[in-house]
N, C-alpha and C positions, 0 to 999 in steps of 0.2 A: 484639536477640532472633528467630532464626528458628523460625518453627513449622511448617515446610514439611512434617514427616513426621505432623502431625498432622491426618487429613482431617476432623477435626470443632472448627473452629475460630469464637469467638465471632465477633460483628460487632465489636467492638474490634479483635480481634487481626486480622482481614481488614483493617480500615482500618489497622491498623498497619503491617501486611504492603504494604500497597497506598502508603503514604506513603514505607517502605523502598524499593521497587521504583524509584518517580520519584524519589526523592532519587536512587539512584545511576544512573540515567537521566540526569538532569538534570547530574550531574557529569560522567560522562562525555562528554555534548555540550558540555557548556562548556571543558572541557580540550580536545576538539578543535578548538573554535571559535575557541581561541588562533592555532592553527597554520592554520587556515583563513583569519584574516584576515589573516596575514601573506602572504600568497599570493593577495589579493585582487585584486589586477589580474588574474591569469591566471584567476581564477574569473571576472570580469568579462569576458574576453574569451570565455570556452567559454559562459558564458550570454547573451552576444548575439549570438551567430555566427548562430542562426538567424533573427533578424530583420534584422541587420545585412546579409546576403546577400542579405534580399527589398529592401531600402528601394537607392533609386536612389543614384549615386554624389552623393559633399559633402553625405548625408544623416547629423544626430546624432542621438543622444540629448541630453535636455536634463533640467537640473532647476532649481525654480523658488524655492526657499527656501535659505537659508545652509547651515540642517544635513541638508535633504535627502540631499546626497551621502553624507555620513558614514553618516546610517541606513540607507542603503541599502546600502552596503557591509557594514553588519553584517546586515543580512535575508541578503545575499549568504553571507557566512560561517556563518548560523545554519543556512543550507537544507544550503550543504555538510556541516556538522556531522551534520545527523542522519540524511543518506546515508551517511556512512561510519563511523556510530556504529549503523545499524539493525541489524545482530546482535548487539549488547549489547542494544539495546533489546526485539526479539525475545527474547533470552534471559533479561531480567526480565519479559516477559508470561508467559515457561511457567513460570516459578517462581513467578508470582503466581498461577498458574491450578492447576498440579500437586498442592496440598493436595487438589482437588476430585477427582483422577484416582486409579482403582486403581494399585497397584503394578506390575501391569504393563503401565500404561497409560504409566508415567513414562518407558519408554524409547526414546520418540519424540521425546525432546527434541533430539539430533542432527537427526534429517530436520528436525523442525518449523523450529528455528533455520536451517538450510540452505536448506531450500526457501521459507521465508517470504522470507529474503534476497534468494535466485534471483528469485524472483516481483516484489520490492517494487522492485528493481534493475531487472529486465527491462523491469517498466512504464514508469518512468521515462526506460530508455534507448530504447524503443519512440515513447514521446511526443516525444522529444528529436527524433530521426533520421528518424522516419517522419510523425509528424502535425502536427509545429509548422511546418516546411519550409512546407508548403502553406497550412494557415490563417494565416502572416504574409503570404505573397504574395497570397491573397485579400483582405486588410486594406488593403494597402498600392496593390492596383489600382488603389484610386480614385481616385490623384495624378494631378494635370492640371496643365494652365497656371494653372488659378483655385487649385487646391486642392493644398496639400503638407501633409504630415503631418509636425507637430512632439509627437513622441511624448516624455513624462518617464519616465525611466528607472523610477521609482516606480512607475507606473501598467504598466508592462510588467513589473516584477518580480512584483507583485502577480499578474498576471496568468498568467506564465510559472509562476510555485510553485503557484498553485492547480490549474492544467491538470496537471501534473508529479506533485503529490500524488495526484490524483484517479486518473491513471494508475496510479500506483504502489499505492493501496488496492485499485483495482479488482481489480487481477489478485491478490489473498487472496483470491479466490473459493472457488479449490480448498481452500484450507487450513480458508474457514470452513464449506464444504460437511462436510469430512473432522469438524469437530466436530459439526457439528447432526447428522449421520449416526451417531456414536458415543453422543448424547445420546437416539438413537430421534425424535428431531424429523423427521428428512425419510430417504426411504429414495429408492435409484436409479429405483425403481416409480415413485414420486410426481414424482422429476424428469424421467422421461420422460415422465407421462402429460400433465404441466402445459410442454410443451417449446414450445410456440406462446405461451403466455402469458410463460414466458421472454424467448423472442426478443422481444415486443412492448415488453417493460421491457426491456431492455437496449438497444435502440433510443432509448427515450426517455430511459434514463441517458447515454447517450451523446452527446444531443442536448443536455442539461443542462451536461454537463463539457466540452464541445468549446467552443473560445473561438470559432471560426468559425460561421454559420449556413449555411455551404454543407452539400450532401447528401456530398462527397468526404471532409471531417474527420469526420464521423459514422460513414460508414461503415468508415474507417480505425480506429476506437475500437472499434467495434461486434465487429468481424470476431474479432480476437483475444479479446473476452470470450465471444463465442459459440463458438470452440473452446474455452477454459476451462471453458465451461458443460458442454461435451461431456466434457472430462476430468473435471470434478466428478461424472457420473453413472457413472464407474469408480470414481472414488475412494468414493462412498457405498455402492457395494456391495463393494468390497474393507473399508472399515472395518464395515461389518453381519455379513459373514463372520467377521472379527476379534474381534467384540463376541459373537458365537451360538458358537463354537467351546468358551469356556472355561465359557460356561452350559449346555452339552450334557453337558461333563466334569460339570460340578458336579451336573446331575439323575442322571448315571451312578452319582457315588458315593453320592448319597442312596440310590439304589436298592439300590446294594451292602449299605448300613448298614442299609435296615431287611429285607432279605433274610436277613443276619444274624441 
């Protein structure tokens, strides 16, 4: 039972709605997961390409347990399913938060789903093509006649998924700023005034999320986040204008009623 049109929902109704949205998202991921598992070998080639290109010839990924390879393929398929179903997941997120929005704000459903999906996938692609290759080249640069990398695929996949998910989620910054601005928590002036602190925080986050300790990988992650922060300032300004126009119209209508 859906209560999306009722802005005043009880705690039980909110929990029921959350369970509904999570269940639908998990069902979608499970269905796509089955299709992804069928193409697990192709997904394996795609996921391992950044590392394989960085490794010297005749180097291999290994697994150390009988069941490790099977569960690793399961993780690959789940990660791919998560990316492919991201538009549906973002739509479910919107449906969950929409009861708290004003009727005029619910028209943002299509821009929200499209922009969230594009930023999420864009962050993953940026990390895959731009940041991961130099990061893995740095890691395997320590190979010599005495040291040879013997990398388990399970460890590699964990690092791969955490890194790309970090990119995908960090690219949601403009969406987060938009809603914070709509709620009146942040403004474009506040973001501009605290730009220097934001730059510091972005580099700290980049240092935490990047798998490589070299400065190049951290800069490659920080630069797009700095750009998205500047974009977020304009988004906050836009959201504030959209918020103040209906408020001014409401005040004007009240004045007209009082004059009558």
